[in-house]
C-alpha positions as CSV (number, residue, x, y, z in Angstrom):
1,M,-7.9,29.9,-20.1
2,Q,-6.3,26.7,-21.3
3,I,-5.1,24.3,-18.6
4,K,-3.3,21.0,-19.1
5,E,-1.1,22.4,-21.9
6,T,1.3,19.7,-20.8
7,P,0.6,16.7,-18.5
8,E,2.9,18.3,-15.9
9,D,0.5,21.2,-15.6
10,F,-2.1,19.0,-13.8
11,I,-1.0,16.8,-11.0
12,V,-3.3,14.6,-8.8
13,E,-2.4,12.6,-5.7
14,E,-5.0,10.4,-4.2
15,R,-5.6,10.1,-0.4
16,I,-7.1,6.8,0.8
17,R,-7.5,4.7,3.8
18,L,-5.1,1.8,3.4
19,N,-3.6,-0.7,5.8
20,T,-1.0,-3.0,4.4
21,K,0.3,-6.4,5.6
22,S,3.2,-8.7,4.7
23,K,0.7,-11.3,3.3
24,G,-2.7,-11.4,1.8
25,D,-4.8,-12.2,-1.3
26,Y,-4.6,-8.7,-2.6
27,T,-1.5,-6.8,-3.7
28,Y,-1.7,-3.0,-3.3
29,F,0.4,-0.7,-5.5
30,L,0.7,2.9,-6.4
31,L,-0.1,3.6,-10.1
32,E,1.5,6.8,-11.5
33,K,0.3,7.5,-15.0
34,R,0.8,10.2,-17.6
35,N,-2.0,10.8,-20.1
36,W,-3.8,7.5,-19.4
37,T,-7.4,7.1,-18.1
38,T,-7.6,4.7,-15.1
39,L,-9.5,2.1,-17.0
40,K,-7.3,2.1,-20.0
41,A,-4.2,1.8,-17.9
42,I,-5.6,-1.1,-16.0
43,E,-6.6,-2.8,-19.2
44,F,-3.1,-2.5,-20.6
45,I,-1.6,-3.8,-17.3
46,S,-3.9,-6.8,-17.3
47,N,-3.0,-7.5,-21.0
48,Y,0.7,-7.2,-20.2
49,L,0.4,-9.7,-17.4
50,K,-2.1,-11.9,-19.3
51,V,-4.6,-11.9,-16.4
52,P,-8.3,-10.9,-16.4
53,V,-9.0,-7.2,-15.8
54,K,-11.5,-8.1,-13.1
55,R,-8.6,-8.9,-10.8
56,F,-7.9,-5.2,-10.4
57,S,-9.9,-2.7,-8.5
58,F,-9.3,0.9,-7.4
59,A,-10.9,3.6,-5.3
60,G,-11.6,6.2,-7.9
61,Q,-11.4,7.1,-11.6
62,K,-8.7,9.6,-12.7
63,D,-8.7,11.8,-15.8
64,R,-6.6,11.0,-18.8
65,R,-4.8,14.3,-19.1
66,G,-2.2,15.0,-16.5
67,I,0.0,13.1,-14.1
68,T,-1.9,11.1,-11.5
69,K,-1.0,8.9,-8.6
70,Q,-3.6,6.5,-7.4
71,H,-3.9,3.2,-5.5
72,V,-4.8,-0.1,-7.1
73,S,-5.4,-3.6,-5.6
74,A,-4.8,-6.7,-7.6
75,F,-6.1,-10.2,-6.7
76,H,-3.3,-12.9,-6.6
77,I,-0.8,-10.7,-8.4
78,S,2.7,-10.9,-6.8
79,E,5.2,-8.1,-6.3
80,S,7.5,-9.8,-8.8
81,M,4.8,-9.8,-11.5
82,L,4.3,-6.1,-10.9
83,N,8.0,-5.4,-11.2
84,K,8.0,-6.9,-14.7
85,I,5.6,-4.3,-16.1
86,E,7.0,-1.9,-18.7
87,L,4.5,0.4,-20.3
88,K,5.0,3.9,-21.6
89,D,4.1,6.7,-19.2
90,I,3.2,4.2,-16.4
91,K,5.1,3.7,-13.2
92,I,4.2,1.1,-10.5
93,K,5.3,1.1,-6.9
94,F,4.5,-1.9,-4.7
95,L,3.0,-1.0,-1.3
96,G,2.1,-4.3,0.4
97,Y,-0.6,-6.9,0.8
98,G,-4.1,-7.0,2.3
99,D,-7.3,-9.0,2.5
100,R,-9.7,-6.7,0.7
101,P,-9.9,-5.0,-2.7
102,L,-10.0,-1.3,-2.9
103,S,-13.3,0.4,-3.5
104,L,-14.8,3.9,-3.5
105,G,-15.3,3.6,0.2
106,S,-11.5,3.5,0.6
107,L,-11.1,7.0,-1.0
108,I,-10.9,10.1,1.1
109,G,-10.3,12.6,-1.7
110,N,-7.6,14.0,-3.9
111,K,-4.9,16.7,-3.7
112,F,-4.5,18.8,-6.9
113,Q,-1.7,21.0,-8.1
114,I,-2.6,22.9,-11.3
115,K,-0.8,25.5,-13.4
116,Y,-3.5,28.1,-13.6
117,P,-2.5,31.8,-13.1
118,T,-5.2,33.5,-11.0
119,K,-5.6,35.8,-8.0
120,K,-9.1,34.6,-7.3
121,K,-9.9,32.7,-4.1
122,I,-12.6,30.1,-4.1
123,D,-14.2,28.5,-1.1
124,F,-16.7,26.1,-2.6
125,I,-17.8,24.7,-6.0
126,V,-21.1,23.6,-7.4
127,N,-20.4,19.8,-7.4
128,Y,-21.3,19.0,-11.0
129,Y,-20.0,15.9,-12.8
130,D,-17.5,17.1,-15.4
131,E,-16.8,16.0,-19.0
132,Q,-14.7,13.0,-17.9
133,R,-17.9,11.4,-16.5
134,F,-19.5,11.5,-19.9
135,G,-16.7,9.9,-21.9
136,G,-14.1,12.7,-22.2
137,Y,-13.1,13.1,-25.9
138,R,-16.2,10.9,-26.8
139,P,-18.9,12.6,-24.7
140,N,-21.7,10.1,-25.3
141,L,-21.3,7.6,-22.5
142,H,-24.5,8.9,-20.9
143,L,-26.4,8.2,-24.2
144,I,-25.0,4.7,-24.3
145,G,-26.2,4.3,-20.7
146,K,-29.6,5.6,-21.5
147,N,-30.0,3.1,-24.3
148,V,-28.9,0.3,-22.0
149,L,-31.5,1.2,-19.5
150,L,-34.2,1.3,-22.3
151,K,-32.9,-2.1,-23.5
152,K,-32.0,-0.6,-26.9
153,Y,-28.8,-2.6,-27.0
154,E,-28.0,-2.4,-30.7
155,E,-28.3,1.4,-30.5
156,A,-26.0,1.4,-27.5
157,V,-23.4,-0.6,-29.3
158,K,-23.6,1.7,-32.3
159,L,-23.0,4.7,-30.1
160,F,-19.9,2.9,-28.7
161,L,-18.5,1.8,-32.0
162,L,-19.5,4.4,-34.6
163,Y,-19.9,8.2,-35.0
164,P,-16.4,9.7,-34.8
165,F,-15.9,12.8,-32.6
166,E,-13.7,15.7,-33.7
167,N,-10.9,15.1,-31.1
168,E,-10.3,11.5,-32.2
169,T,-7.3,10.6,-34.3
170,K,-7.7,9.9,-38.0
171,D,-7.2,6.1,-37.6
172,Y,-9.9,6.0,-34.9
173,K,-12.3,8.0,-37.1
174,D,-11.5,5.9,-40.2
175,A,-12.2,2.7,-38.2
176,R,-15.6,3.9,-37.0
177,K,-16.6,5.0,-40.5
178,R,-15.6,1.7,-42.0
179,Q,-17.6,-0.2,-39.4
180,E,-20.7,2.0,-40.0
181,K,-20.5,1.1,-43.8
182,N,-20.1,-2.6,-42.9
183,W,-22.6,-2.9,-40.0
184,G,-23.2,-6.6,-39.2
185,K,-19.8,-7.7,-40.5
186,W,-17.5,-8.1,-37.5
187,H,-13.7,-7.9,-38.1
188,V,-11.5,-7.0,-35.1
189,D,-8.7,-5.8,-37.4
190,R,-10.8,-2.9,-38.5
191,Y,-10.0,-1.2,-35.2
192,P,-6.6,0.0,-34.0
193,K,-5.0,-2.1,-31.2
194,Y,-5.3,0.7,-28.7
195,L,-9.1,0.6,-29.0
196,L,-9.3,-2.4,-26.7
197,N,-12.9,-2.1,-25.7
198,E,-14.1,-1.7,-29.3
199,R,-12.2,-4.8,-30.3
200,K,-13.7,-6.7,-27.4
201,I,-17.2,-5.9,-28.6
202,I,-16.3,-6.7,-32.2
203,G,-14.7,-10.0,-31.1
204,Y,-17.8,-11.0,-29.2
205,L,-20.1,-10.2,-32.1
206,S,-18.0,-12.2,-34.5
207,K,-18.9,-15.2,-32.4
208,H,-22.4,-14.2,-31.3
209,P,-23.9,-12.1,-34.1
210,D,-26.8,-9.8,-33.0
211,D,-26.2,-10.5,-29.3
212,Y,-25.7,-6.8,-28.6
213,Q,-26.5,-7.1,-24.9
214,G,-23.9,-9.8,-24.5
215,A,-21.4,-7.7,-26.4
216,L,-21.8,-4.8,-23.9
217,H,-21.4,-7.3,-21.0
218,S,-18.1,-8.5,-22.5
219,L,-16.7,-5.1,-21.5
220,P,-15.0,-4.6,-18.1
221,K,-17.6,-4.4,-15.4
222,Q,-16.4,-1.0,-14.2
223,L,-16.9,0.4,-17.7
224,F,-20.3,-1.2,-18.2
225,D,-21.5,0.1,-14.8
226,M,-20.2,3.6,-15.7
227,M,-22.6,3.8,-18.7
228,T,-25.8,3.9,-16.7
229,Q,-24.0,5.9,-13.9
230,S,-23.1,8.5,-16.5
231,F,-26.7,8.9,-17.6
232,Q,-27.7,9.3,-13.9
233,S,-25.0,11.9,-13.7
234,Y,-26.4,13.8,-16.7
235,I,-29.8,13.9,-15.0
236,W,-28.2,15.1,-11.8
237,N,-26.3,17.9,-13.6
238,E,-29.2,19.0,-15.7
239,S,-31.9,19.0,-13.0
240,L,-29.6,20.8,-10.5
241,S,-28.7,23.5,-13.1
242,R,-32.4,24.2,-13.7
243,Y,-33.0,24.4,-10.0
244,L,-30.2,26.9,-9.4
245,K,-31.3,29.0,-12.4
246,S,-34.8,29.2,-11.0
247,K,-33.6,30.0,-7.5
248,F,-30.9,32.6,-8.1
249,K,-31.5,35.8,-10.1
250,N,-27.8,36.4,-10.3
251,H,-26.5,33.3,-11.9
252,R,-24.0,32.5,-14.7
253,E,-24.4,29.9,-17.4
254,A,-21.5,28.1,-19.1
255,P,-21.6,25.5,-21.9
256,Y,-19.9,22.1,-21.6
257,S,-19.8,19.0,-23.8
258,V,-23.3,17.7,-22.9
259,G,-25.3,20.9,-22.0
260,K,-25.1,24.0,-19.9
261,L,-24.0,24.5,-16.3
262,V,-25.3,27.2,-13.9
263,F,-23.0,28.8,-11.4
264,V,-23.9,30.9,-8.4
265,D,-22.0,32.8,-5.6
266,E,-24.0,31.5,-2.6
267,Y,-23.2,28.2,-0.9
268,L,-26.1,25.9,-0.3
269,N,-26.0,23.0,2.2
270,L,-28.1,20.8,0.0
271,K,-28.3,17.2,-1.1
272,W,-29.4,16.5,-4.6
273,P,-30.7,13.1,-5.6
274,I,-29.0,10.6,-7.9
275,V,-32.3,9.2,-9.3
276,G,-33.3,5.6,-8.6
277,N,-36.3,3.3,-8.4
278,D,-36.8,4.1,-4.8
279,S,-36.5,7.9,-5.1
280,K,-39.1,9.8,-3.0
281,L,-38.9,13.4,-4.1
282,T,-40.9,16.5,-3.2
283,G,-41.1,20.1,-4.1
284,D,-38.7,21.8,-6.5
285,V,-36.4,18.8,-6.4
286,K,-39.2,16.6,-7.7
287,K,-40.3,19.2,-10.2
288,F,-36.9,19.6,-11.9
289,V,-35.8,15.9,-11.8
290,E,-39.1,14.8,-13.3
291,E,-38.9,17.5,-16.0
292,V,-35.6,16.0,-17.1
293,L,-36.8,12.4,-16.8
294,N,-39.8,13.2,-19.0
295,E,-37.6,14.9,-21.6
296,Q,-35.3,11.8,-21.8
297,G,-38.2,9.3,-22.0
298,V,-37.3,7.5,-18.8
299,W,-38.8,7.1,-15.3
300,Y,-37.7,6.1,-11.8
301,N,-38.4,2.4,-12.5
302,N,-35.7,2.4,-15.2
303,F,-33.0,2.8,-12.6
304,Q,-31.6,0.9,-9.6
305,K,-31.3,2.2,-6.1
306,S,-31.1,6.0,-5.6
307,L,-28.3,7.9,-3.8
308,E,-27.7,11.5,-2.8
309,R,-24.8,13.8,-3.6
310,D,-23.8,17.2,-2.1
311,A,-25.0,19.9,-4.5
312,M,-22.0,22.0,-3.4
313,T,-18.7,21.1,-1.8
314,K,-16.2,23.1,0.1
315,V,-12.7,23.5,-1.1
316,K,-9.9,22.8,1.4
317,D,-6.3,24.0,1.7
318,Y,-6.7,26.3,-1.3
319,K,-3.3,28.0,-2.0
320,I,-1.9,30.3,-4.7
321,N,1.8,30.0,-5.5
322,G,2.9,32.0,-8.5
323,D,1.2,30.5,-11.5
324,W,0.0,27.5,-9.6
325,I,-3.0,26.7,-7.4
326,S,-3.2,23.7,-5.0
327,F,-6.2,22.4,-3.1
328,F,-8.0,19.3,-1.7
329,L,-11.4,18.0,-2.8
330,P,-13.4,15.2,-1.3
331,K,-14.0,12.0,-3.3
332,S,-16.3,12.3,-6.4
333,S,-15.6,16.0,-6.8
334,Y,-13.8,17.3,-10.0
335,A,-10.9,19.7,-10.0
336,T,-11.8,20.7,-13.6
337,M,-15.1,21.9,-12.2
338,L,-13.2,24.1,-9.8
339,I,-11.6,25.7,-12.8
340,K,-15.0,26.2,-14.4
341,N,-16.2,27.8,-11.2
342,L,-13.2,30.2,-11.4
343,E,-13.8,31.1,-15.0
344,N,-17.6,31.6,-14.8
């Protein structure tokens, strides 16, 4: 079933821990956006104000499609500066000041309202990362991250700049094809103005030819970090899917943009590792994680510190109201994955 036929069909409201003051180095504001990714909205706000994007921080990424309300902190940006911002489908509400930037630790979770006719009740979801984590309409961010980890920087840049995807607009596709034919010739004007990050890479390479590592580091830090995190997420999804498939005879498989997901009807109170150089795995967890690592040509030492993530997460305050469902999910869980759980 199609969701998000219009942005108004998918509404997200962030819940965070936030204490405001009358003064402070950081300005807090509520960002309401319609059909913008979080990073793209912040990039355009920073361009509008002519300040570095690194002055802004937030508690969590939000999907492009839909209407989302989230909190943002800005270093040494005044309320009057925020009030000047005029960007299509973006609204800003000043909240106050504070002494610290927002981070993932500030986030509690998200409340969702989605137009999705169903009678089905759902108590938990398999806590996979969804397509947004892998680049959305360009689902290759994990491959870029893999090449960064393997220090294949030119290939990573090619994956970022070239190879059009079906859902991209014609001008985006044309720009990528032109650049592929003219690899090594760096002209910013080949790319539409809305492709800010592609233009940043091209601009850097026009001054520093062949410094592909530096070109990637010219991107906003949040985006650069997301590349390797996306690859870790791919390994997480793939290894957990294989584990669930082996453990449950009654399982269901569903394709998504970077592979297949496995769904089951039994809740497991289980942590699944986000692989890192200090991972100490045993048993089936070790078996399936290392199977994926071997297939991808990487190993533990290619990564930084490991983490853990709930393999499944419980859904709170689930309600059905006519053609709409509403619910709350903790941070780092995906509402679109709840829809996939409902459908499969």
